[in-house]
DRENLUMLUM-906639 format. One line per 2 residues: number of its first residue (from 1); their letters; for each residue x, y, z of C-alpha. Coordinates in steps of 0.05 Angstrom, whole numbers, plus 5000, padded with zeros to 4 digits. Each point is the difference from the previous one (the first is absolute). Example, Ala and Ser with C-alpha at 12.3 -4.5 7.8 and 13.67 -1.06 7.14 Angstrom:
// residues 2
1	as	5246 4910 5156 ~ 5027 5069 4987
This chain:
// residues 736
1	mk	5202 4708 4936 ~ 4949 4955 5033
3	ie	4986 5040 5062 ~ 5007 5070 4969
5	lp	5033 5057 5038 ~ 5017 4986 5073
7	na	4949 5024 5050 ~ 4982 4989 5073
9	an	4968 4933 4985 ~ 5054 4969 4957
11	vg	5065 5035 5018 ~ 5027 4938 5034
13	ea	4988 4958 4939 ~ 5030 5055 4956
15	cd	5063 5001 5042 ~ 5005 4925 4997
17	af	4990 5000 4925 ~ 5053 5052 4991
19	rs	5051 4964 5044 ~ 4988 4936 4961
21	vr	5028 5031 4936 ~ 5064 4967 4975
23	cg	5048 5030 4948 ~ 5044 4958 4956
25	qe	5040 5061 4979 ~ 5011 5072 5022
27	sy	4930 5031 4997 ~ 4975 5071 5011
29	fv	4930 5015 5026 ~ 4986 5074 4985
31	id	4939 5036 5027 ~ 4993 5068 4968
33	ny	4953 5055 5024 ~ 4997 4966 5067
35	qi	4964 5060 5030 ~ 4937 4975 4966
37	lq	5004 4934 5037 ~ 5028 5016 5068
39	df	4935 5023 5032 ~ 4968 4933 4983
41	ll	5057 4953 5020 ~ 5009 4983 5073
43	pp	5065 5005 5040 ~ 5009 4924 5004
45	ff	5004 4998 4924 ~ 5052 5055 5001
47	sa	5042 4957 5047 ~ 4991 4939 4955
49	li	5026 5040 4941 ~ 5061 5023 5038
51	eh	5015 4936 5039 ~ 4983 4951 4945
53	gi	5065 4960 5007 ~ 4995 4974 4929
55	dg	5067 4986 4967 ~ 5009 5038 4935
57	lh	4940 5046 5010 ~ 5009 5076 5003
59	ii	4943 5046 5018 ~ 4999 5071 4971
61	ii	4944 5047 5021 ~ 4992 5067 4965
63	sq	4954 5050 5034 ~ 4987 5075 4999
65	il	4979 5000 5073 ~ 5010 4949 5056
67	nk	4950 4998 5057 ~ 5022 4996 5072
69	nf	4988 4925 5006 ~ 5048 4984 4944
71	rs	5051 5052 5022 ~ 5002 4970 5070
73	il	5011 4931 4971 ~ 5056 5027 4955
75	ss	5035 5035 5058 ~ 5006 4936 5040
77	rg	5023 4954 4945 ~ 5064 5023 4966
79	vl	4965 5006 4933 ~ 5035 5041 4946
81	hi	4957 5063 4995 ~ 5015 5043 4939
83	ts	4970 5069 5001 ~ 4999 5055 4947
85	ad	5063 5030 5031 ~ 5037 4936 4983
87	lr	4981 5007 4927 ~ 5030 5070 4989
89	ld	5069 5008 4969 ~ 5053 5043 5033
91	se	5055 5036 4961 ~ 5046 4940 5000
93	di	4944 4955 4974 ~ 4987 5051 4945
95	cr	5073 5000 4980 ~ 5000 4924 4995
97	yf	4934 5001 4962 ~ 5026 5047 4946
99	ka	5066 4962 4996 ~ 4964 4933 4991
101	ag	4960 5031 4943 ~ 5065 5024 4966
103	ag	4994 5073 5018 ~ 5042 5026 5057
105	is	4986 5065 5038 ~ 5039 5037 5052
107	an	4988 4992 5075 ~ 4974 5073 5004
109	da	4951 4987 4944 ~ 4977 4937 5035
111	ks	4991 5038 5065 ~ 4958 5054 4965
113	la	4960 4946 4965 ~ 4986 4965 5066
115	qy	4974 5066 5029 ~ 4949 5019 4948
117	te	4978 4929 4981 ~ 4997 4981 5074
119	gw	5032 4935 4978 ~ 4938 4973 4965
121	ii	5021 4950 4946 ~ 4949 5024 4949
123	av	5025 5072 5005 ~ 5073 4977 4997
125	fl	4983 4959 4938 ~ 4968 5061 4966
127	qf	5063 5041 5015 ~ 5042 4944 4971
129	ct	4958 5003 4936 ~ 5013 5075 4996
131	fr	5075 4990 5013 ~ 5005 4946 4947
133	et	4965 5043 4948 ~ 5030 5068 5014
135	gt	5063 4987 5041 ~ 4974 5044 5056
137	ls	4953 4991 5060 ~ 4933 5036 5000
139	dt	4988 5053 5052 ~ 4927 4978 5002
141	sg	4983 4968 5066 ~ 4927 4979 4990
143	im	4988 4931 4971 ~ 4943 5025 4956
145	ml	5044 5053 4970 ~ 5055 4950 4988
147	me	4949 4953 4967 ~ 4976 5056 4955
149	qi	5071 5018 4980 ~ 5026 4929 4988
151	vw	4937 4963 4976 ~ 4947 5048 4976
153	dv	5039 5053 4963 ~ 5033 4950 4953
155	lt	4933 4972 4975 ~ 4967 5020 4934
157	ee	4931 5032 5002 ~ 4969 4936 4974
159	qk	5034 4960 5055 ~ 4978 5049 5054
161	tf	4927 4996 4977 ~ 5003 4924 4998
163	ll	5028 4995 5071 ~ 4948 5049 5025
165	lv	4947 4958 4968 ~ 5023 4937 5037
167	sa	5015 5038 5064 ~ 4933 4979 5031
169	fd	5029 4930 5007 ~ 5057 4974 5043
171	vi	5006 4939 4954 ~ 4992 5001 4924
173	nv	5004 4946 4947 ~ 5003 5006 4925
175	pr	4926 4983 4986 ~ 4977 5051 5052
177	ac	5047 5053 4971 ~ 4973 4986 4931
179	rl	4928 5009 5024 ~ 5020 5066 5032
181	ld	5031 5024 4934 ~ 4944 4970 4957
183	ce	5050 4961 4959 ~ 5014 4927 4984
185	tl	5076 5002 5006 ~ 5038 5043 5049
187	pe	5040 5054 4963 ~ 5076 5000 5006
189	ya	5001 5066 5038 ~ 4955 4970 5053
191	lk	5042 4938 5008 ~ 5062 5045 5004
193	sl	4969 5042 5055 ~ 4989 4937 5042
195	en	5075 4986 4998 ~ 5011 5039 5063
197	pf	5037 4984 5064 ~ 4937 5018 5039
199	ir	4956 4953 4961 ~ 5015 4927 5014
201	yd	4982 4946 4949 ~ 4976 4934 5028
203	pa	5013 4948 4946 ~ 4961 4946 5036
205	er	4937 5043 5003 ~ 5017 5039 4937
207	ry	4984 5065 5032 ~ 5033 5066 5019
209	el	4999 5024 5072 ~ 5008 5075 5014
211	hg	5042 5020 5059 ~ 4960 5039 5052
213	im	5041 5063 4989 ~ 4991 4995 4925
215	se	4924 4993 5009 ~ 4999 5060 5047
217	ml	5038 5043 4950 ~ 4953 4980 4943
219	vl	4938 5017 5041 ~ 5029 5069 5014
221	kr	5016 5010 4927 ~ 4931 4976 4979
223	ae	4968 5052 5045 ~ 5043 5054 4970
225	rg	4967 4990 4932 ~ 4932 5021 5027
227	ad	4935 4968 5023 ~ 4976 4981 4930
229	fe	5063 4961 4984 ~ 5001 4967 5068
231	na	4927 4980 4996 ~ 5010 4971 4930
233	cl	5057 4957 5027 ~ 4958 4975 5059
235	lk	4940 4985 4956 ~ 5044 4960 4951
237	ag	5028 4962 5059 ~ 4929 4987 5026
239	dc	4977 4975 4932 ~ 5060 4955 4996
241	cr	4985 4970 5068 ~ 4926 4992 4982
243	de	5019 4962 4936 ~ 5047 4956 5041
245	gm	4944 4984 5050 ~ 5032 5039 5057
247	td	4935 5034 5021 ~ 5025 5028 5066
249	ka	5061 5032 4967 ~ 4958 5028 4944
251	ls	4951 5030 5050 ~ 5057 5032 5039
253	fy	5023 5037 4938 ~ 4930 5022 4981
255	vq	4988 5025 5071 ~ 5062 5044 4996
257	vk	4972 5033 4938 ~ 4928 4998 5025
259	dy	4977 4971 4934 ~ 4932 4976 5023
261	er	4982 4971 4931 ~ 5058 4952 5003
263	ml	4990 4986 5075 ~ 4928 4979 4989
265	si	5015 4960 4937 ~ 5040 4947 5036
267	df	4973 4944 5044 ~ 5023 5019 5071
269	sq	4951 4953 5035 ~ 5059 4961 5031
271	ll	5034 5064 5025 ~ 4949 5027 5049
273	la	5043 4981 5060 ~ 5066 5015 4967
275	ei	5047 5059 5005 ~ 5011 5031 4932
277	gn	5070 5029 5003 ~ 4998 5030 5070
279	tp	4925 5016 4997 ~ 4947 4954 5030
281	fe	4947 4984 4948 ~ 4944 5029 5043
283	ki	5031 5069 4993 ~ 5002 4992 4924
285	al	4927 4977 5002 ~ 4981 5062 5040
287	di	5036 5045 4950 ~ 4964 4967 4942
289	am	4932 5006 5034 ~ 5011 5074 5016
291	nc	5038 5025 4939 ~ 4988 4956 4940
293	pa	4957 5035 4946 ~ 4929 4975 4996
295	dl	5004 4980 4927 ~ 5058 4953 5016
297	kr	4962 4970 5058 ~ 4942 4987 4954
299	rh	5044 4965 4949 ~ 5032 4955 5053
301	lf	4943 4980 5046 ~ 5029 4932 5018
303	sm	5064 5034 5024 ~ 4960 5052 5038
305	lr	4962 4944 5036 ~ 5068 4970 5020
307	va	5020 5069 5025 ~ 4936 5002 5042
309	wa	5016 4931 5028 ~ 5069 5024 5022
311	ll	4969 5061 5034 ~ 4950 4955 5036
313	mf	5055 4953 5025 ~ 5037 5057 5033
315	sm	4936 5030 5030 ~ 5003 5064 4957
317	te	4924 5001 5007 ~ 4986 5071 4976
319	af	5042 4991 4937 ~ 4969 4932 4988
321	dg	4929 5026 5006 ~ 5015 5059 4954
323	lm	5032 4956 4947 ~ 4944 4949 5003
325	ae	4949 5055 4989 ~ 5040 5025 4939
327	iq	5003 4930 4971 ~ 4926 4989 5012
329	vm	4984 5061 4958 ~ 5048 4978 4945
331	lt	4968 4930 4998 ~ 4931 5030 4985
333	sc	5026 5025 4933 ~ 5047 4942 4987
335	rd	4989 4962 4935 ~ 5059 4954 5010
337	ad	4990 4926 4984 ~ 5023 4987 5071
339	rs	4946 5045 5031 ~ 4966 4943 5036
341	wl	5066 4975 5028 ~ 5019 5071 5021
343	lg	4934 5007 5036 ~ 5015 4935 5035
345	ew	5068 5024 5023 ~ 4971 5066 5024
347	tl	4944 4965 5038 ~ 5049 4950 5031
349	ls	5043 5057 5025 ~ 4938 5036 5025
351	sf	4984 4941 5045 ~ 5057 5019 5046
353	ka	4963 5063 5020 ~ 4958 4952 5043
355	yp	5063 4965 5028 ~ 4999 4961 5046
357	hl	4924 4990 5002 ~ 4992 4935 4963
359	ak	4926 5002 4984 ~ 5005 5067 4964
361	mt	5065 4979 4965 ~ 4969 4935 4975
363	vi	4941 5036 4968 ~ 5048 5045 4961
365	vr	5049 4945 4978 ~ 4941 4960 4974
367	ea	4981 5060 4959 ~ 5071 5004 4974
369	ag	4999 4927 4981 ~ 4942 5014 4953
371	yf	5044 5049 4961 ~ 5060 4953 4996
373	ng	4961 4945 4963 ~ 5043 4945 5030
375	kc	5066 5035 4991 ~ 5049 5021 5055
377	sr	5022 5069 5022 ~ 5062 5030 4968
379	vi	5005 5053 5055 ~ 4995 4960 5065
381	lp	5050 4943 4991 ~ 5014 4941 5047
383	ti	5073 5023 5004 ~ 4981 5061 5041
385	pw	4997 4982 5075 ~ 4929 4983 5021
387	cf	4963 5048 5045 ~ 5049 5058 4992
389	ge	5054 4960 5036 ~ 4958 4984 5061
391	fs	5016 4927 5015 ~ 4942 4983 5047
393	pf	4932 4995 4967 ~ 4969 4993 5069
395	av	5030 5066 5023 ~ 4971 5035 4938
397	fh	4932 4968 4988 ~ 4976 4986 5071
399	tt	4964 5066 5009 ~ 4942 4984 5048
401	pg	5007 4965 5068 ~ 4958 4937 5002
403	ea	4997 4993 4924 ~ 5065 4963 4985
405	dr	4967 4936 4974 ~ 4954 5040 4954
407	ea	5059 5041 4976 ~ 5038 4936 4984
409	da	4942 4980 4954 ~ 4999 5070 4970
411	le	5074 4999 4984 ~ 4993 4932 4967
413	ey	4943 5027 4958 ~ 5040 5063 4981
415	la	5063 4963 4981 ~ 4962 4951 4957
417	vy	4988 5059 4953 ~ 5060 5045 5014
419	sk	5054 4946 4993 ~ 4970 4977 4934
421	lt	5000 5071 4973 ~ 5072 5011 5021
423	ng	5029 4933 4980 ~ 5011 4975 5071
425	sg	5012 5062 5042 ~ 4985 4985 5073
427	ag	4995 4925 4988 ~ 4996 4964 5067
429	ad	4984 5063 5040 ~ 4930 4976 5017
431	vl	5027 4934 5027 ~ 5053 5037 5038
433	fr	4946 5044 5031 ~ 4967 4937 5027
435	ae	5067 4973 5023 ~ 5015 5064 5038
437	la	4931 4998 5031 ~ 5009 4928 5023
439	fl	5069 5016 5029 ~ 4975 5061 5037
441	rg	4945 4957 5030 ~ 5053 4950 5023
443	nl	4980 4944 4953 ~ 5070 4979 4977
445	td	4982 4938 4959 ~ 4950 5037 4957
447	ae	5047 5059 4994 ~ 5058 4956 4977
449	il	4959 4963 4948 ~ 4972 5065 4971
451	ty	5068 5033 5001 ~ 5032 4945 4958
453	qa	4940 5006 4952 ~ 5012 5076 4995
455	it	5074 4989 4985 ~ 4983 4952 4944
457	la	4951 5048 4968 ~ 5048 5059 5009
459	es	5057 4962 4967 ~ 4957 4981 4940
461	sq	4990 5074 4984 ~ 5066 5025 5031
463	qs	4965 5044 5052 ~ 5057 5021 5046
465	mv	4958 5036 5052 ~ 4955 4940 5012
467	hl	5060 4954 5000 ~ 5038 5043 5049
469	rs	4945 5006 5051 ~ 4984 4926 4995
471	th	5072 4979 5015 ~ 5001 5050 5058
473	ql	4938 4967 5028 ~ 5032 4931 4993
475	ae	5056 5027 5044 ~ 4949 5023 5052
477	ia	4967 4932 4998 ~ 5067 4964 5007
479	lq	5015 5043 5062 ~ 4938 4973 5035
481	km	5016 4929 4978 ~ 5071 5008 5027
483	dl	5026 4981 4931 ~ 5069 5031 4991
485	vg	5011 4971 4931 ~ 4931 5024 4976
487	wq	5013 5070 5028 ~ 5067 5007 4965
489	na	4974 4970 4935 ~ 4943 5050 5000
491	ir	5048 5059 5008 ~ 5044 4974 4943
493	sm	4938 4991 4956 ~ 4988 5075 5003
495	er	5057 5008 4951 ~ 4964 4955 4951
497	aa	4944 5051 4998 ~ 5050 5051 4975
499	sy	5026 4952 4947 ~ 4945 5018 4952
501	aa	5041 5044 4954 ~ 4945 5051 4985
503	qn	4982 5008 5073 ~ 5070 5004 5030
505	tf	4988 5074 5012 ~ 5013 5048 5058
507	vt	4929 4983 5024 ~ 5017 4926 5008
509	rl	5067 5014 5033 ~ 4969 5049 5050
511	ni	4945 4951 5018 ~ 5051 4945 5011
513	di	5035 5047 5049 ~ 4934 5014 5035
515	lr	4978 4928 5007 ~ 5069 4979 5024
517	gi	4998 5059 5048 ~ 4935 4974 5030
519	ll	5031 4931 5011 ~ 5065 5027 5028
521	ne	4964 5046 5049 ~ 4960 4940 5022
523	mh	5063 4960 5013 ~ 5032 5060 5037
525	eq	5052 5005 4945 ~ 4982 5073 4987
527	qk	5071 5020 4985 ~ 4996 4960 4936
529	va	4940 5039 4976 ~ 5015 5040 4937
531	ew	5032 5067 5018 ~ 4947 5042 4963
533	lq	4946 4967 5043 ~ 5039 5011 5064
535	kg	5004 5075 4986 ~ 4926 5007 4985
537	df	5012 5058 4951 ~ 4970 4981 4933
539	sg	4996 5070 4970 ~ 5064 4995 4960
541	rr	4988 4929 4974 ~ 4961 4983 4938
543	tl	4941 4957 5020 ~ 4926 4990 4989
545	pa	4953 5032 5050 ~ 4968 4933 5015
547	iv	5067 4972 5023 ~ 5012 5056 5050
549	fs	4945 4975 5048 ~ 5035 4932 5006
551	ar	5068 5033 5005 ~ 4976 5044 5058
553	fv	4975 4938 5037 ~ 5069 4969 4995
555	yf	5031 5065 5025 ~ 4952 5004 5059
557	sf	5013 4927 5017 ~ 5075 5014 4996
559	lm	4993 5056 5051 ~ 4960 4953 5044
561	qq	5053 4945 4997 ~ 5055 5051 5013
563	ge	4964 5022 5063 ~ 4991 5072 4975
565	ft	4930 5004 5029 ~ 4999 5075 5013
567	kl	5018 5013 4928 ~ 4948 4950 4977
569	vg	4945 5034 5040 ~ 5019 5069 4975
571	is	5003 4978 4927 ~ 4935 4962 5006
573	qa	4962 5062 5022 ~ 5030 5041 4943
575	yl	4987 4944 4949 ~ 4927 4990 5019
577	as	4988 5076 4998 ~ 5031 5004 4930
579	lk	4956 4946 4968 ~ 4957 5030 4945
581	ed	4956 4938 4992 ~ 4977 4943 5043
583	lt	5043 4938 5004 ~ 4969 4933 4983
585	pf	4979 4958 5061 ~ 5061 4954 4994
587	st	5050 5057 4995 ~ 4965 5036 5057
589	ml	5007 4938 5043 ~ 5074 4992 4987
591	fy	5018 5073 5012 ~ 4958 5006 5063
593	lt	5028 4936 5030 ~ 5070 5026 4987
595	fa	4985 5067 5030 ~ 4967 4967 5060
597	ag	5066 4964 5013 ~ 5033 5068 5005
599	yt	4948 5027 5048 ~ 5004 4937 5043
601	av	5076 5007 5005 ~ 4997 5073 5022
603	gn	4948 4984 5053 ~ 4938 5029 4967
605	ia	4958 4937 5007 ~ 4934 5037 4990
607	ka	5021 5026 4932 ~ 5027 4932 4981
609	ae	4934 4968 5020 ~ 4963 5051 4957
611	yi	5043 4984 4939 ~ 4993 4925 5011
613	ey	4924 5005 5004 ~ 4999 5043 4938
615	aa	5040 4947 4963 ~ 4957 4944 5028
617	dr	4936 5032 4977 ~ 5027 4997 4929
619	af	5029 4930 5004 ~ 4956 4957 5046
621	pd	4935 5004 4960 ~ 5037 4957 4949
623	gl	5036 4958 5053 ~ 5069 5029 4983
625	im	5039 4982 5063 ~ 5069 4981 4973
627	sf	5029 5070 5002 ~ 4978 5009 5072
629	as	5035 4935 5017 ~ 5064 5024 4967
631	fs	4998 5063 5044 ~ 4983 4961 5063
633	ar	5070 5011 5030 ~ 4988 5075 4997
635	hd	4929 5006 5027 ~ 4971 4931 5015
637	av	4965 5018 5065 ~ 4962 5057 4968
639	te	4981 4958 4940 ~ 4975 4941 5041
641	ml	4959 5045 5044 ~ 4969 5033 4939
643	in	4983 4933 4966 ~ 4973 4971 5065
645	nk	4954 5060 5011 ~ 4978 5017 4929
647	yp	5015 4940 4955 ~ 4997 4939 5047
649	al	4986 4951 4942 ~ 5070 5014 4974
651	le	5038 4990 5065 ~ 5015 4926 4994
653	ky	5022 5007 4927 ~ 5044 5060 5018
655	qq	5035 4961 5056 ~ 5013 4941 4954
657	vk	5028 5043 4944 ~ 5041 5041 5049
659	ar	5031 4938 5031 ~ 5017 4972 4932
661	fv	5030 5065 4975 ~ 5042 5013 5062
663	sg	5028 4929 5003 ~ 5013 4999 4925
665	ke	5035 5067 5001 ~ 5044 4983 5059
667	el	5019 4932 4971 ~ 5017 5030 4932
669	rr	5040 5057 5031 ~ 5038 4950 5043
671	al	5016 4956 4940 ~ 5020 5060 4957
673	hs	5040 5042 5048 ~ 5024 4961 5060
675	gd	5046 4955 4961 ~ 4962 4941 5029
677	fp	5019 4952 4945 ~ 5041 4936 5011
679	sd	5075 5014 5003 ~ 4991 5073 4979
681	lt	4967 4984 4934 ~ 4977 5062 4963
683	ar	4927 5009 4984 ~ 5012 4979 4927
685	ey	5041 4940 5020 ~ 4945 4979 5048
687	ev	4948 5006 4945 ~ 5041 4955 4954
689	ak	5015 4950 5056 ~ 4926 4997 5020
691	la	4977 4986 4929 ~ 5055 4948 4990
693	ae	4979 4966 5065 ~ 4929 4997 4973
695	gl	5026 4958 4943 ~ 5001 5051 4944
697	rn	5052 4991 4945 ~ 5048 5056 4983
699	se	4961 5019 4938 ~ 4935 5004 5040
701	ia	5033 5043 5054 ~ 5028 5046 4946
703	er	4931 5007 4969 ~ 4968 5014 5068
705	lf	5051 5053 5019 ~ 5010 5030 4930
707	vt	5075 4985 4999 ~ 5045 4956 4959
709	es	5017 4928 5017 ~ 5073 5020 5008
711	tv	4980 5050 5054 ~ 4961 4945 5036
713	ra	5061 4954 4997 ~ 5045 5055 5026
715	hl	4953 5013 5059 ~ 4995 4926 5016
717	rv	5076 4993 5001 ~ 5003 5056 5052
719	vf	4943 4968 5040 ~ 5034 4933 5002
721	qk	5065 5032 5022 ~ 4967 5040 5055
723	le	4959 4941 5025 ~ 5059 4952 4991
725	id	4958 4949 4962 ~ 5011 4966 4933
727	rr	4930 4984 4974 ~ 4929 5025 4999
729	ak	4972 4944 5041 ~ 5028 5032 5063
731	lm	4969 5068 4986 ~ 4930 4984 5025
733	ei	5024 4977 5068 ~ 5045 5060 5010
735	lr	4949 5051 4977 ~ 4947 4969 5045
């Protein structure tokens, strides 16, 4: 619970935590729908589950699909693996089943039953119901037909209508059923219809749960009554969810009916990054923008501005511009009491037409502030990821080589107005911009101070993007300081950025994968990079366009670390030719340095030198030398020659930063991956031992590493056993 789901950074601790479990009685740990988790959990944790060695603990994993990693572990362990074939009844099973229920059938009947039910228990049960009622077996083989015969046909018309009314829900309770029927007390016929073997009553939760097959049959029956009846059922269900505060469920029902009035009448400001049913919200927003009648748009201008914001986030520029033009016309004739506020919202959204040019944006947001009269936006909320999911303010707002310091001032000036209007959106981004600038110039002390300041500001307003990038930068700083504990703590802290409930979205999770991917590539641990980044195919994945640039950089870096230089060169040419707009100077620098590594490796030094010079011309006017130092192992001779000839004032600084980066990277890699810890201590055990040797108490170590004191004690017990010591006083000497 403390460290969240196991990942590359904490899987060792997760395994240790799991193995430390003790059971005082027979206990069963059941993981259902495991297919949802298996892509995120690493093989070592699979092994820990299977080889836990805990007396009295039984692990049961239920999954629709097992990936190859888990199947390979299963095949080598002697684990009991139950498949669908094991759950089907043969003719002898069916005979015993009927007999146990007090109704015997012949062996031939059981054999026939096994053939046309294929041994599925639900189908056998339905046949048993038929046999018990009529004394004969049905010649109907389909489960739906059996359901209709045994369950549906015996209901009264009132009961059928009631069940169709509740069929939009898998779970129903009495208050909800009453709301659907517009009554205070549930009628007897309705209660009677819920007494059904395919509807389970949960007395603890006081609710009825419909079996999947029952729900499927009711949906089919509901459709048979025509579109008007079905739409009425869905709208009632939506209204019910709206009244219960389940906005996302309500919207999903309204979307199915395309009732734009109801869709726009609810506050969906927290759903802009959600999937409504199986439909991403941005598709719903586009449908509203294109197809909603104008009179409804005019009556729901706040909602239409939120729709416009969703379109903007997903770079649907043409639809956004069209909708904003519509709203502008509507505002001219608006007599609403909120007209001034609406003009403020419209103006604030309009400022993004100048994005990322800060001077122009600042002029417009100041105009918007005049309309708000000290109030905050109800359209752009701080819960939406800052900067369309782009985590690096430097990569976005550094637009002109040689102007980075001026741009830092401009971002500070812009955020002073924008963050106030949006109740904290982007808090700390201006400080992070300066921290990134200091780091890229090789000024570690300034960078570290500013990064901690950015984290503090980001946490105060729960700004996950600023928090994420700041913790990533702390990891980069720790690398150059050869600080293993700091590096690992920074990686773990990325999860804290996702702990803000409203911002734990697909955007945050993708960015965590990207930032970890950058660090893993740097440490030559590219095989641990998220699979979707290794493949480099982002077309089938829901994302924000701003994130794709960063994802591509991780993919190109992955190819570089894999040694696939020919592929890297080929893709680089195609990628640069496909760009529809210029990259910012920082993005240009990163991509061109990566591509230059590919050209160097295939022997085209002239092309590599051209790319490096192109990158340098965009970086060196601001003194940005860090990235060149990080690529020094790939093309150091070319870089040094270029700096010496064209930017001699930077040569000494470059050499210092390069030496620090190379030594820090090698030391950190050695500590992480060579097993060079005393007596085979793991990286986590070494962290705990080092902090204990420095005199920290268990509670202080636990706070530093974000674990429990019991976990610290468990690690120290193992450390003492491995080092064959009995007290902390001996740790310092051994670790030295």
